[in-house]
DRENFI-270295 format. One record per residue: residue in three letters; y, z, x of N, C-alpha, C in turn; residue number from 1. Coordinates in nm, 4 decimals, m for minus. Atoms other than C-alpha are relative to their C-alpha. Example, Ala and Ser with C-alpha at 12.3 -4.5 7.8 and 13.67 -1.06 7.14 Angstrom:
2
["Ala",[m0.1190,0.0000,0.0890],[m0.4500,0.7800,1.2300],[0.1200,0.0000,0.0900],1]
["Ser",[m0.1190,m0.0060,m0.0820],[m0.1060,0.7140,1.3670],[0.1090,0.0730,m0.0770],2]
// end
This chain:
228
["Met",[0.0023,0.0512,m0.1367],[11.7265,8.6183,5.9287],[m0.0797,m0.1303,0.0037],1]
["Ala",[0.0697,0.1282,m0.0091],[11.6315,8.2593,6.0108],[m0.1291,0.0150,0.0792],2]
["Arg",[0.1286,m0.0025,m0.0691],[11.2747,8.2061,6.1155],[0.0106,m0.0793,0.1301],3]
["Gln",[m0.0069,0.0683,m0.1279],[11.2446,8.1169,6.4849],[m0.1011,m0.1136,0.0062],4]
["Leu",[0.0954,0.1054,m0.0266],[11.0852,7.7942,6.5913],[m0.1101,0.0523,0.0906],5]
["Arg",[0.1130,m0.0449,m0.0810],[10.7397,7.8517,6.7363],[m0.0404,m0.1126,0.0955],6]
["Phe",[0.0454,0.0945,m0.1011],[10.6458,7.6784,7.0588],[m0.1337,0.0480,0.0536],7]
["Asp",[0.1331,m0.0374,m0.0473],[10.2785,7.6780,7.1588],[m0.0066,m0.0112,0.1515],8]
["Leu",[0.0020,m0.0012,m0.1454],[10.3356,7.7626,7.5220],[m0.1337,0.0536,0.0478],9]
["Pro",[0.1296,m0.0475,m0.0479],[10.0178,7.8083,7.7253],[0.0099,0.1411,0.0559],10]
["Thr",[0.0085,m0.1329,m0.0583],[9.9153,8.1608,7.8136],[m0.0533,m0.0134,0.1417],11]
["Arg",[0.0437,0.0081,m0.1387],[9.8872,8.1990,8.1913],[m0.0821,0.1250,0.0316],12]
["Thr",[0.0876,m0.1124,m0.0278],[9.5869,8.4198,8.2548],[m0.0197,0.0143,0.1500],13]
["Ala",[0.0135,m0.0256,m0.1434],[9.5872,8.5772,8.6004],[m0.1405,0.0506,0.0295],14]
["His",[0.1373,m0.0349,m0.0298],[9.2391,8.5950,8.7521],[m0.0215,0.0403,0.1457],15]
["Gly",[0.0142,m0.0398,m0.1396],[9.3097,8.7044,9.1098],[m0.0441,0.1446,0.0136],16]
["Arg",[0.0428,m0.1378,m0.0249],[9.1675,9.0207,9.2638],[0.1165,0.0966,m0.0079],17]
["Glu",[m0.1166,m0.0871,0.0030],[9.5187,9.1593,9.2991],[0.0469,0.0294,m0.1417],18]
["Asp",[m0.0382,m0.0202,0.1399],[9.5588,9.1293,8.9202],[m0.0984,0.0886,m0.0762],19]
["Phe",[0.1032,m0.0782,0.0685],[9.2502,9.3373,8.8422],[0.0202,0.1477,0.0312],20]
["Phe",[m0.0261,m0.1422,m0.0166],[9.3238,9.7067,8.7861],[m0.1328,0.0757,0.0028],21]
["Val",[0.1241,m0.0762,m0.0151],[9.0472,9.9396,8.9077],[0.0196,0.1415,m0.0523],22]
["Ser",[m0.0012,m0.1362,0.0526],[8.9749,10.2612,8.7175],[m0.1438,0.0501,m0.0019],23]
["Pro",[0.1385,m0.0495,0.0078],[8.6715,10.4890,8.6741],[m0.0874,m0.0795,m0.0957],24]
["Ala",[0.0787,0.0755,0.0977],[8.5660,10.2669,8.3822],[m0.0633,m0.1250,0.0600],25]
["Asn",[0.0533,0.1254,m0.0550],[8.5100,9.9622,8.6015],[m0.0217,0.0024,0.1501],26]
["Ser",[0.0054,m0.0052,m0.1465],[8.5045,10.0849,8.9614],[m0.1378,m0.0366,0.0544],27]
["His",[0.1343,0.0326,m0.0475],[8.1257,10.0555,8.9928],[m0.0233,m0.1507,m0.0075],28]
["Ala",[0.0138,0.1452,0.0138],[8.1360,9.6979,8.8643],[0.0753,m0.0716,0.1110],29]
["Val",[m0.0781,0.0613,m0.1072],[8.4097,9.6100,9.1125],[m0.0719,0.0144,0.1337],30]
["Ala",[0.0715,m0.0224,m0.1259],[8.2122,9.7666,9.3968],[m0.1207,m0.0920,0.0120],31]
["Met",[0.1158,0.0892,m0.0031],[7.9044,9.5645,9.3018],[0.0421,m0.1440,0.0266],32]
["Ile",[m0.0488,0.1356,m0.0226],[8.1046,9.2428,9.2910],[0.0386,m0.0191,0.1467],33]
["Glu",[m0.0476,0.0131,m0.1378],[8.2578,9.3097,9.6318],[m0.1130,0.0118,0.1019],34]
["Ser",[0.1144,m0.0126,m0.0915],[7.9181,9.3954,9.7867],[m0.1104,m0.0972,m0.0398],35]
["Trp",[0.0951,0.0946,0.0581],[7.7513,9.0872,9.6430],[m0.1082,m0.0444,0.0981],36]
["Ala",[0.1014,0.0427,m0.0971],[7.5693,9.0028,9.9664],[m0.1216,0.0924,m0.0002],37]
["Asp",[0.1096,m0.0968,0.0018],[7.3526,9.3112,9.9059],[m0.0697,0.0094,m0.1351],38]
["Trp",[0.0657,m0.0070,0.1307],[7.2458,9.2377,9.5461],[m0.1515,m0.0137,0.0150],39]
["Pro",[0.1463,0.0166,m0.0002],[6.8730,9.2958,9.4963],[m0.0396,m0.1332,m0.0629],40]
["Gly",[0.0416,0.1293,0.0523],[6.7122,8.9576,9.4508],[0.1111,m0.1015,m0.0085],41]
["Arg",[m0.1168,0.0892,m0.0013],[7.0579,8.7979,9.5007],[0.0486,m0.0360,m0.1406],42]
["Lys",[m0.0501,0.0278,0.1349],[7.1424,8.8247,9.1304],[0.0487,0.1287,m0.0647],43]
["Leu",[m0.0599,m0.1147,0.0678],[7.3468,9.0529,8.9047],[0.0389,m0.0399,m0.1412],44]
["Ala",[m0.0480,0.0178,0.1371],[7.4134,9.0855,8.5298],[0.1200,0.0919,m0.0195],45]
["Leu",[m0.1233,m0.0748,0.0233],[7.7708,9.1942,8.4545],[0.0183,0.0153,m0.1501],46]
["Ile",[0.0032,m0.0283,0.1437],[7.7811,9.3624,8.1137],[0.1262,0.0756,m0.0419],47]
["Gly",[m0.1152,m0.0724,0.0517],[8.0776,9.4725,7.9060],[0.0456,m0.0588,m0.1317],48]
["Pro",[m0.0480,0.0490,0.1290],[8.2487,9.4409,7.5670],[0.0977,m0.1143,0.0162],49]
["Ser",[m0.0954,0.1101,m0.0009],[8.4704,9.1495,7.4749],[0.1340,0.0458,0.0561],50]
["Gly",[m0.1293,m0.0337,m0.0577],[8.7889,9.1509,7.6796],[m0.0046,0.1039,0.1091],51]
["Ala",[0.0131,m0.1068,m0.0990],[8.6521,9.4000,7.9318],[0.0404,m0.0437,0.1394],52]
["Gly",[m0.0330,0.0487,m0.1326],[8.7351,9.1786,8.2270],[m0.1161,m0.0686,0.0684],53]
["Lys",[0.1160,0.0654,m0.0610],[8.3982,9.0102,8.2801],[0.0383,m0.1351,0.0606],54]
["Thr",[m0.0400,0.1304,m0.0513],[8.5517,8.6650,8.3167],[0.0921,0.0149,0.1203],55]
["His",[m0.0898,m0.0246,m0.1136],[8.8226,8.8023,8.5453],[m0.0822,0.0348,0.1242],56]
["Leu",[0.0827,m0.0373,m0.1148],[8.5634,8.9678,8.7701],[m0.0875,m0.1164,0.0460],57]
["Ala",[0.0786,0.1178,m0.0375],[8.3533,8.6524,8.7599],[0.0828,m0.0939,0.0882],58]
["His",[m0.0872,0.0827,m0.0829],[8.6506,8.4585,8.8973],[0.0247,0.0656,0.1355],59]
["Val",[m0.0152,m0.0700,m0.1276],[8.7031,8.7257,9.1619],[m0.1209,m0.0262,0.0883],60]
["Trp",[0.1214,0.0236,m0.0782],[8.3405,8.6904,9.2676],[m0.0103,m0.1457,0.0434],61]
["Ala",[0.0065,0.1417,m0.0346],[8.3592,8.3115,9.2580],[0.0868,m0.0299,0.1224],62]
["Ala",[m0.0873,0.0197,m0.1157],[8.6496,8.3260,9.5023],[m0.0613,0.0613,0.1256],63]
["Leu",[0.0624,m0.0666,m0.1148],[8.4654,8.5712,9.7281],[m0.1206,m0.0780,0.0523],64]
["Ala",[0.1299,0.0575,m0.0353],[8.1344,8.3855,9.7231],[m0.0009,m0.1522,0.0023],65]
["Gly",[m0.0032,0.1457,0.0055],[8.2504,8.0262,9.6947],[m0.0883,m0.0539,m0.1108],66]
["Ala",[0.0911,0.0329,0.1100],[8.0725,8.0071,9.3594],[0.0676,m0.0866,m0.1055],67]
["Gly",[m0.0454,0.0708,0.1179],[8.1041,7.7745,9.0648],[m0.0166,0.0874,m0.1230],68]
["Ile",[0.0088,m0.0736,0.1263],[8.1353,7.8916,8.7051],[m0.0388,m0.0976,m0.1100],69]
["Val",[0.0437,0.0864,0.1087],[7.9515,7.7439,8.4068],[m0.0384,0.0867,m0.1199],70]
["Ala",[0.0433,m0.0687,0.1216],[7.9013,7.8516,8.0459],[m0.1468,m0.0288,m0.0231],71]
["Ala",[0.1440,0.0191,0.0211],[7.5344,7.9062,7.9662],[m0.0269,m0.1100,m0.1022],72]
["Arg",[0.0223,0.0987,0.1066],[7.5689,7.6908,7.6533],[0.0138,m0.1436,0.0491],73]
["Asp",[m0.0209,0.1353,m0.0527],[7.6664,7.3929,7.8732],[m0.1058,m0.0418,0.1016],74]
["Leu",[0.0942,0.0280,m0.1080],[7.3729,7.4120,8.1126],[m0.0825,m0.1261,m0.0233],75]
["Ala",[0.0871,0.1142,0.0274],[7.1613,7.1492,7.9394],[0.0680,m0.1335,0.0275],76]
["Ser",[m0.0718,0.1250,m0.0252],[7.4335,6.8902,7.9984],[0.0262,m0.0228,0.1489],77]
["His",[m0.0217,0.0118,m0.1439],[7.4384,6.9495,8.3746],[m0.1279,m0.0430,0.0717],78]
["His",[0.1129,0.0312,m0.0870],[7.2156,6.8228,8.6532],[m0.0330,0.1270,0.0782],79]
["Ile",[0.0305,m0.1324,m0.0530],[7.0435,7.1487,8.7470],[m0.0123,0.0021,0.1527],80]
["Pro",[0.0056,m0.0038,m0.1472],[6.9604,7.0570,9.1108],[0.1382,0.0027,0.0654],81]
["Asp",[m0.1357,m0.0053,m0.0553],[7.3326,7.0010,9.1693],[0.0594,0.1397,m0.0141],82]
["Leu",[m0.0519,m0.1353,0.0208],[7.4279,7.3364,9.0172],[m0.0644,0.0993,0.0956],83]
["Ala",[0.0764,m0.0954,m0.0808],[7.1607,7.5101,9.2248],[0.0313,m0.0079,0.1486],84]
["Arg",[m0.0320,0.0158,m0.1417],[7.3161,7.4000,9.5538],[0.1002,0.1026,0.0517],85]
["Ala",[m0.1001,m0.0988,m0.0420],[7.5640,7.6905,9.5607],[m0.0118,0.1245,m0.0873],86]
["Asn",[m0.0088,m0.1190,0.0831],[7.6303,8.0398,9.4294],[0.0629,m0.0383,m0.1338],87]
["Leu",[m0.0436,0.0436,0.1328],[7.6995,8.0310,9.0561],[0.0136,0.1177,m0.0959],88]
["Val",[m0.0171,m0.0899,0.1141],[7.8353,8.2326,8.7637],[m0.0495,m0.0712,m0.1247],89]
["Ile",[0.0422,0.0541,0.1291],[7.6588,8.1743,8.4302],[0.0520,0.0955,m0.1068],90]
["Glu",[m0.0665,m0.0877,0.0966],[7.8723,8.3101,8.1469],[m0.0683,m0.0019,m0.1364],91]
["Asp",[0.0482,m0.0184,0.1368],[7.7537,8.4455,7.8111],[m0.1425,m0.0508,m0.0174],92]
["Val",[0.1396,0.0425,0.0085],[7.3791,8.4089,7.8612],[m0.0597,0.0194,m0.1395],93]
["Pro",[0.0609,m0.0146,0.1332],[7.2851,8.5547,7.5184],[0.0406,m0.1090,m0.0984],94]
["Gly",[m0.0444,0.1060,0.0891],[7.4785,8.2686,7.3599],[m0.0964,m0.1172,m0.0097],95]
["Ile",[0.0953,0.1109,0.0062],[7.1869,8.0340,7.4341],[m0.1329,0.0411,m0.0627],96]
["Thr",[0.1254,m0.0458,0.0602],[6.9189,8.2424,7.2615],[m0.0437,m0.0950,m0.1117],97]
["Gly",[0.0524,0.0938,0.0988],[6.7011,8.0019,7.0650],[0.0318,m0.1446,0.0272],98]
["Asp",[m0.0331,0.1372,m0.0388],[6.8518,7.6930,7.2311],[m0.1003,m0.0412,0.1084],99]
["Thr",[0.1100,0.0307,m0.0915],[6.5376,7.5507,7.3914],[0.0465,m0.0717,0.1253],100]
["Ala",[m0.0446,0.0779,m0.1148],[6.7134,7.2996,7.6156],[0.0803,0.0854,0.0978],101]
["Ala",[m0.0827,m0.0842,m0.0865],[6.9659,7.5518,7.7471],[m0.0844,0.1074,0.0681],102]
["Glu",[0.0851,m0.1026,m0.0605],[6.7004,7.8201,7.8028],[m0.0850,m0.0600,0.1123],103]
["Glu",[0.0806,0.0630,m0.1038],[6.4802,7.5803,7.9961],[0.0855,m0.0364,0.1217],104]
["Ala",[m0.0905,0.0326,m0.1101],[6.7803,7.4671,8.2022],[0.0308,0.1242,0.0822],105]
["Leu",[m0.0283,m0.1234,m0.0718],[6.8641,7.8277,8.2889],[m0.1216,0.0473,0.0784],106]
["Phe",[0.1227,m0.0392,m0.0686],[6.5023,7.8998,8.3785],[m0.0154,m0.0778,0.1316],107]
["His",[0.0134,0.0816,m0.1203],[6.4917,7.6106,8.6240],[0.1123,0.0279,0.0997],108]
["Leu",[m0.1130,m0.0327,m0.0872],[6.8379,7.6915,8.7597],[m0.0254,0.1316,0.0730],109]
["His",[0.0295,m0.1306,m0.0578],[6.7398,8.0545,8.8165],[m0.0987,m0.0131,0.1157],110]
["Asn",[0.1045,0.0109,m0.1018],[6.4274,7.9632,9.0094],[0.0449,m0.0824,0.1203],111]
["Leu",[m0.0393,0.0900,m0.1077],[6.5780,7.6798,9.2113],[0.1113,0.0595,0.0863],112]
["Ala",[m0.1118,m0.0562,m0.0762],[6.9029,7.8530,9.3094],[m0.0463,0.1142,0.0896],113]
["Leu",[0.0474,m0.1121,m0.0800],[6.7270,8.1681,9.4260],[m0.0927,m0.0477,0.1113],114]
["Ala",[0.0896,0.0533,m0.1027],[6.4626,7.9671,9.6113],[0.0788,m0.0607,0.1156],115]
["Glu",[m0.0825,0.0617,m0.1036],[6.7417,7.7930,9.8006],[0.0952,0.1001,0.0658],116]
["Gly",[m0.0765,m0.1044,m0.0668],[6.8993,8.1260,9.8980],[0.1382,0.0268,m0.0549],117]
["His",[m0.1313,m0.0221,0.0595],[7.1948,8.1284,9.6613],[m0.0020,0.1209,m0.0934],118]
["Ala",[m0.0136,m0.1166,0.0869],[7.3259,8.4107,9.4412],[0.0459,m0.0417,m0.1389],119]
["Leu",[m0.0345,0.0283,0.1391],[7.3662,8.4196,9.0621],[0.0629,0.1232,m0.0644],120]
["Leu",[m0.0641,m0.1054,0.0781],[7.6021,8.6263,8.8465],[m0.0048,m0.0405,m0.1472],121]
["Phe",[0.0086,0.0252,0.1434],[7.5282,8.6439,8.4725],[0.0969,0.0937,m0.0717],122]
["Thr",[m0.0850,m0.0882,0.0795],[7.7746,8.7782,8.2147],[m0.0497,0.0053,m0.1438],123]
["Ala",[0.0425,m0.0196,0.1392],[7.7041,8.9175,7.8679],[0.0643,0.1273,m0.0525],124]
["Arg",[m0.0527,m0.1216,0.0615],[7.8164,9.1823,7.6221],[m0.1045,0.1108,m0.0054],125]
["Thr",[0.1075,m0.0990,0.0107],[7.4771,9.3558,7.6116],[m0.0966,m0.0164,0.1167],126]
["Ala",[0.0955,0.0010,m0.1098],[7.2033,9.4395,7.8599],[m0.1082,m0.1053,m0.0227],127]
["Pro",[0.1008,0.1057,0.0126],[6.9335,9.1767,7.9326],[m0.1140,0.0318,m0.0953],128]
["Ala",[0.1110,m0.0352,0.0884],[6.6680,9.3690,7.7391],[0.0299,m0.0332,m0.1453],129]
["Arg",[m0.0391,0.0275,0.1381],[6.8647,9.2906,7.4211],[0.0331,m0.1474,m0.0236],130]
["Trp",[m0.0388,0.1392,0.0171],[6.9169,8.9188,7.4808],[m0.0963,m0.0772,m0.0902],131]
["Gly",[0.0956,0.0645,0.0904],[6.6002,8.8142,7.3003],[m0.0207,m0.1466,0.0257],132]
["Leu",[0.0206,0.1415,m0.0322],[6.5606,8.4847,7.4839],[m0.1403,m0.0426,m0.0425],133]
["Ala",[0.1276,0.0451,0.0569],[6.2831,8.2768,7.3309],[m0.1021,m0.0364,0.1063],134]
["Leu",[0.0903,0.0381,m0.1089],[6.1364,8.1638,7.6646],[m0.0432,0.1271,0.0726],135]
["Pro",[0.0429,m0.1289,m0.0550],[5.9251,8.4627,7.7775],[0.0226,0.0130,0.1505],136]
["Asp",[m0.0177,m0.0079,m0.1449],[5.9374,8.3794,8.1488],[0.1466,0.0175,0.0379],137]
["Leu",[m0.1432,m0.0163,m0.0258],[6.3164,8.3510,8.1356],[0.0448,0.1411,m0.0366],138]
["Gln",[m0.0375,m0.1346,0.0420],[6.3550,8.6749,7.9404],[m0.0458,0.1035,0.1018],139]
["Ser",[0.0513,m0.0978,m0.0974],[6.1372,8.8611,8.1916],[0.0811,m0.0043,0.1289],140]
["Arg",[m0.0816,0.0104,m0.1212],[6.3434,8.7291,8.4832],[0.1377,0.0611,m0.0216],141]
["Met",[m0.1289,m0.0616,0.0283],[6.6645,8.8346,8.3157],[m0.0107,0.1527,m0.0042],142]
["Glu",[0.0185,m0.1456,0.0071],[6.5281,9.1822,8.2468],[m0.0217,0.0602,0.1377],143]
["Ala",[0.0208,m0.0492,m0.1360],[6.4397,9.2115,8.6153],[0.1273,m0.0067,0.0844],144]
["Thr",[m0.1271,0.0145,m0.0714],[6.8027,9.1478,8.7101],[0.0750,0.1330,0.0031],145]
["Thr",[m0.0832,m0.1193,m0.0112],[7.0128,9.4369,8.8406],[0.1209,m0.0144,m0.0927],146]
["Thr",[m0.1070,0.0025,0.0998],[7.2738,9.5289,8.5798],[0.1099,0.0982,0.0363],147]
["Val",[m0.1130,m0.0912,m0.0153],[7.6210,9.6784,8.6109],[0.0854,m0.0113,m0.1259],148]
["Ile",[m0.0702,m0.0056,0.1288],[7.8234,9.7864,8.3078],[0.1467,0.0375,0.0199],149]
["Ile",[m0.1405,m0.0399,0.0089],[8.1985,9.7894,8.2518],[0.0126,0.0892,m0.1225],150]
["Ala",[m0.0075,m0.0982,0.1089],[8.2559,10.1012,8.0414],[0.1258,m0.0220,m0.0840],151]
["Pro",[m0.1229,0.0052,0.0795],[8.5069,10.1314,7.7549],[0.1160,0.0574,0.0806],152]
["Pro",[m0.1113,m0.0369,m0.0880],[8.8545,10.1758,7.9030],[0.0508,0.1414,m0.0211],153]
["Asp",[m0.0770,m0.1230,0.0087],[9.0182,10.5075,7.9845],[0.1466,m0.0403,m0.0198],154]
["Asp",[m0.1397,0.0332,0.0304],[9.3924,10.5337,7.9200],[0.0672,m0.0791,0.1114],155]
["Asp",[m0.0611,0.0731,m0.1112],[9.4903,10.4156,8.2681],[m0.0392,m0.1477,m0.0042],156]
["Leu",[0.0458,0.1385,0.0044],[9.2763,10.1038,8.2357],[0.0561,m0.0716,m0.1224],157]
["Leu",[m0.0513,0.0643,0.1209],[9.3860,10.0359,7.8776],[0.1484,m0.0343,0.0165],158]
["Ala",[m0.1410,0.0294,m0.0260],[9.7507,10.0603,7.9857],[0.0131,m0.1228,0.0894],159]
["Ala",[m0.0046,0.1149,m0.0899],[9.6836,9.8143,8.2677],[m0.0373,m0.1284,m0.0733],160]
["Val",[0.0410,0.1169,0.0776],[9.5055,9.5771,8.0280],[0.1144,m0.0459,m0.0900],161]
["Leu",[m0.1137,0.0358,0.0857],[9.7987,9.5901,7.7861],[0.1104,m0.0682,0.0811],162]
["Met",[m0.1045,0.0595,m0.0832],[10.0444,9.5202,8.0671],[m0.0380,m0.1415,0.0437],163]
["Lys",[0.0442,0.1328,m0.0421],[9.8341,9.2262,8.1874],[0.0048,m0.0993,m0.1158],164]
["Leu",[m0.0036,0.0888,0.1159],[9.8013,9.0830,7.8359],[0.1436,m0.0424,m0.0318],165]
["Phe",[m0.1407,0.0355,0.0211],[10.1789,9.0988,7.7932],[0.0476,m0.0953,0.1094],166]
["Ala",[m0.0445,0.0838,m0.1117],[10.2345,8.9482,8.1395],[m0.0571,m0.1404,m0.0105],167]
["Asp",[0.0609,0.1320,0.0154],[9.9904,8.6646,8.0700],[0.0770,m0.0854,m0.1001],168]
["Arg",[m0.0792,0.0716,0.1009],[10.2091,8.5747,7.7720],[0.1480,m0.0053,0.0384],169]
["Gln",[m0.1378,m0.0027,m0.0490],[10.5263,8.6186,7.9790],[0.0901,0.0818,m0.0920],170]
["Leu",[m0.0731,m0.0904,0.0882],[10.6379,8.9053,7.7551],[0.0371,0.1277,0.0751],171]
["Ser",[m0.0468,m0.1237,m0.0642],[10.8353,9.2149,7.8556],[0.0311,0.1034,m0.1071],172]
["Pro",[m0.0267,m0.1039,0.0990],[10.7935,9.5039,7.6081],[0.0882,0.1085,0.0590],173]
["Thr",[m0.0806,m0.1118,m0.0480],[11.0335,9.7946,7.6288],[m0.0907,0.1103,0.0553],174]
["Pro",[0.0845,m0.0980,m0.0682],[10.9091,10.0881,7.8430],[m0.0749,0.0959,m0.0922],175]
["Asp",[0.0660,m0.0966,0.0889],[10.8209,10.3049,7.5411],[m0.1093,m0.0643,m0.0859],176]
["Thr",[0.0962,0.0682,0.0876],[10.5968,10.0416,7.3804],[m0.1440,0.0323,0.0372],177]
["Ile",[0.1389,m0.0215,m0.0408],[10.2781,10.0807,7.5847],[m0.0438,0.1448,m0.0188],178]
["Pro",[0.0422,m0.1383,0.0290],[10.2721,10.4645,7.5759],[m0.0265,0.0236,m0.1482],179]
["Tyr",[0.0238,m0.0133,0.1435],[10.3026,10.4402,7.1970],[m0.1329,m0.0640,m0.0387],180]
["Leu",[0.1239,0.0698,0.0347],[10.0206,10.1861,7.1732],[m0.1219,0.0779,0.0474],181]
["Leu",[0.1134,m0.0780,m0.0518],[9.7940,10.4025,7.3892],[m0.0385,0.1137,m0.0940],182]
["Arg",[0.0272,m0.1123,0.0903],[9.8258,10.6827,7.1351],[m0.0465,m0.0447,m0.1378],183]
["His",[0.0209,0.0403,0.1391],[9.7770,10.4696,6.8263],[m0.1010,m0.1124,m0.0240],184]
["Ile",[0.1024,0.1025,0.0218],[9.5287,10.1879,6.8845],[m0.1355,0.0528,0.0453],185]
["Asp",[0.1341,m0.0366,m0.0448],[9.1545,10.2153,6.9261],[m0.0124,m0.0253,0.1492],186]
["Arg",[0.0201,0.0175,m0.1437],[9.0433,10.2561,7.2850],[m0.1034,m0.1101,0.0229],187]
["Ser",[0.0889,0.1136,m0.0215],[8.8957,9.9092,7.3151],[0.0828,m0.1181,0.0468],188]
["Phe",[m0.0675,0.1191,m0.0491],[8.9808,9.5823,7.4849],[0.0357,m0.0936,m0.1148],189]
["Asp",[m0.0295,0.0856,0.1150],[8.9591,9.3947,7.1552],[0.1267,0.0460,m0.0718],190]
["Ser",[m0.1201,m0.0523,0.0661],[9.2204,9.6249,6.9999],[0.1250,m0.0343,0.0788],191]
["Ala",[m0.1151,0.0333,m0.0848],[9.4513,9.5698,7.2960],[0.0380,m0.1464,m0.0162],192]
["Arg",[m0.0281,0.1430,0.0117],[9.4184,9.1935,7.2706],[0.0602,m0.0334,m0.1373],193]
["Arg",[m0.0496,0.0294,0.1348],[9.4740,9.1921,6.8931],[0.1437,0.0455,m0.0179],194]
["Ile",[m0.1350,m0.0512,0.0227],[9.7864,9.4082,6.9030],[0.1025,m0.0782,0.0822],195]
["Val",[m0.0936,0.0803,m0.0795],[9.9454,9.2081,7.1853],[0.0248,m0.1345,m0.0675],196]
["Thr",[m0.0162,0.1264,0.0727],[9.8818,8.8858,6.9935],[0.0894,0.0195,m0.1223],197]
["Ala",[m0.0789,m0.0268,0.1206],[10.0257,9.0401,6.6761],[0.1467,0.0261,0.0340],198]
["Leu",[m0.1376,m0.0283,m0.0401],[10.3349,9.1694,6.8569],[0.0716,m0.1274,0.0442],199]
["Asp",[m0.0580,0.1267,m0.0442],[10.3945,8.8313,7.0183],[0.0397,m0.0848,m0.1210],200]
["Glu",[m0.0269,0.0826,0.1179],[10.3709,8.6518,6.6837],[0.1132,0.0590,m0.0848],201]
["Ala",[m0.1046,m0.0632,0.0808],[10.5870,8.9070,6.5007],[0.1365,m0.0141,0.0658],202]
["Ala",[m0.1276,0.0127,m0.0703],[10.8553,8.8975,6.7683],[0.0556,m0.1413,m0.0124],203]
["Leu",[m0.0440,0.1383,0.0157],[10.8685,8.5181,6.7483],[0.0474,m0.0276,m0.1426],204]
["Asp",[m0.0317,0.0273,0.1399],[10.8682,8.5083,6.3696],[0.1306,0.0662,m0.0432],205]
["Gln",[m0.1140,m0.0781,0.0461],[11.1374,8.7740,6.3309],[0.1183,m0.0015,0.0964],206]
["Gly",[m0.1088,0.0039,m0.0966],[11.3495,8.7044,6.6386],[0.0336,0.1360,0.0558],207]
["Arg",[m0.0221,m0.1369,m0.0468],[11.3017,9.0582,6.7678],[m0.0623,0.0200,0.1370],208]
["Glu",[0.0644,m0.0360,m0.1257],[11.2212,9.2187,7.0983],[m0.1261,0.0808,m0.0303],209]
["Ile",[0.1223,m0.0789,0.0150],[10.8849,9.3839,7.1500],[0.0302,0.1417,0.0461],210]
["Asn",[m0.0342,m0.1390,m0.0304],[10.9535,9.7547,7.1308],[m0.0832,0.0949,m0.0865],211]
["Arg",[0.0789,m0.0997,0.0730],[10.8179,10.0770,6.9866],[0.0169,m0.0147,m0.1506],212]
["Lys",[m0.0222,0.0128,0.1435],[10.9774,10.0159,6.6468],[m0.0880,m0.1108,m0.0586],213]
["Leu",[0.0836,0.1094,0.0486],[10.8027,9.6815,6.6070],[m0.1478,0.0393,0.0067],214]
["Ala",[0.1390,m0.0450,m0.0128],[10.4767,9.8323,6.7348],[m0.0363,0.0982,m0.1102],215]
["Thr",[0.0255,m0.0978,0.1065],[10.5088,10.1173,6.4852],[m0.0226,m0.0707,m0.1334],216]
["Glu",[0.0154,0.0741,0.1254],[10.5503,9.8720,6.1983],[m0.1357,m0.0688,m0.0078],217]
["Leu",[0.1268,0.0727,0.0017],[10.2448,9.6713,6.3001],[m0.1201,0.0936,m0.0022],218]
["Val",[0.1130,m0.0922,m0.0067],[10.0136,9.9574,6.3881],[m0.0117,0.0787,m0.1288],219]
["Gly",[0.0036,m0.0737,0.1259],[10.1131,10.1538,6.0794],[m0.0516,m0.0850,m0.1129],220]
["Gly",[0.0452,0.0902,0.1031],[10.0534,9.8499,5.8633],[m0.1476,m0.0313,0.0093],221]
["Arg",[0.1421,0.0258,m0.0185],[9.7048,9.8170,6.0092],[m0.0823,0.1266,m0.0147],222]
["Gly",[0.0733,m0.1234,0.0212],[9.6142,10.1748,5.9312],[m0.0357,0.0716,0.1282],223]
["Gly",[0.0292,m0.0639,m0.1277],[9.6295,10.2891,6.2920],[0.0174,0.1510,m0.0088],224]
["Ala",[m0.0073,m0.1465,m0.0022],[9.5794,10.6569,6.3639],[0.0164,0.0477,0.1431],225]
["Ser",[m0.0211,m0.0541,m0.1340],[9.6934,10.8654,6.6591],[m0.1285,0.0549,0.0564],226]
["Arg",[0.1109,m0.0634,m0.0705],[9.4410,10.9704,6.9200],[0.0514,0.1236,0.0692],227]
["Pro",[m0.0450,m0.1201,m0.0685],[9.4539,11.3140,7.0735],[0.0409,m0.0309,0.1425],228]
// end
């Protein structure tokens, strides 16, 4: 079979509230985002594994609260008084650990934004106590931040994540594909993202539809095992 031409079409990631599936694994996080006006100290740390939906929820909150979004690693390149004039999402705070300029920028942003009555949402994979920020005053302020955790996905949430990942790539797997994947991949967001990427690439390379047979070939080749 001739190899198909590959076109690097952009993935359209949907970040609206209507695109976010609520399950017991994330319902508390969603409730905290939607009740943001009541956050203690007007700040919240949103914690969850890679692919858990932290960025999606951050965009949901940004729309609700009229907030901006900035990566923690980029803070040192911004004018902090400007950032502090509105509600703000700071993504991946642990990524600046040991970066003196970024830590100092976050420290000043934290103090100034809260002093001016704005709210802050921080995202990370682990709880603030594990961030290990080098600036003691910043670390203590982060540890004093209310934390909400997105738990590992149950089957309903994992199915929704798989469907969203396929939809973001404008892919339509056959109806038996997702039930098969739920039984054979690890219950994690990373596993879902990896298998959808692999299925997309295999379907393009081989000129095939995304179905259970293709999923079986890929999962079996990766040593996947059924879950009860």
